C-alpha positions in Angstrom: -5.1 21.4 -19.1 -2.8 18.4 -19.0 -1.3 17.7 -15.6 0.9 15.2 -13.9 -0.8 13.6 -10.9 0.8 12.7 -7.5 -1.1 10.1 -5.5 -0.7 10.5 -1.7 -1.3 7.2 0.2 -1.6 6.4 3.9 -0.3 3.1 5.1 -1.2 1.7 8.5 -0.3 -1.7 9.9 -3.3 -3.9 10.5 -5.6 -1.6 8.5 -3.9 -1.6 5.1 -3.7 1.5 2.8 -5.9 4.2 1.4 -5.5 7.0 -1.0 -5.6 10.3 0.9 -5.4 12.7 -2.1 -4.6 13.0 -5.7 -2.8 16.3 -6.6 -2.4 17.8 -10.0 0.8 19.6 -11.1 1.4 21.7 -14.2 4.7 20.0 -15.0 6.8 17.0 -14.0 9.4 19.1 -12.2 6.8 20.4 -9.7 5.3 16.9 -9.2 8.7 15.3 -8.6 9.7 18.0 -6.1 6.4 17.5 -4.2 6.8 13.7 -4.2 10.4 14.0 -3.0 9.4 16.4 -0.2 6.7 14.0 1.1 8.9 10.9 0.8 11.9 12.6 2.5 10.1 12.1 5.8 10.2 8.3 5.4 13.7 7.6 6.8 13.1 4.6 9.0 15.1 1.5 8.0 11.9 -0.6 8.1 8.3 0.3 7.4 6.8 2.0 10.5 3.3 1.2 11.8 1.9 4.3 10.1 3.3 6.5 7.3 2.4 8.5 4.2 4.0 8.1 0.8 3.6 9.9 -2.5 4.1 8.5 -6.0 3.9 9.9 -9.5 0.7 9.1 -11.3 -0.5 9.5 -14.8 -0.8 12.6 -17.0 -4.4 13.5 -17.1 -6.6 16.2 -18.5 -7.6 18.2 -15.3 -9.7 21.3 -14.7 -7.4 24.4 -14.5 -8.6 25.2 -10.9 -7.2 21.9 -9.6 -3.7 22.3 -11.1 -0.9 23.7 -9.0 
């Protein structure tokens, strides 16, 4: 099944960044909604010492059991 990915990344000052998870969504609407929910928590005017952000990734062929 083709699915849109959302990549969730952790950022920490002094340590850099790392991908926490890659999630698979059955359509763009669900992926965009999830991305917006995660990023809605990032309201500081400057980047804090630690935060998590989500971004839309590629469309990939993913196993059905991984798709939300």
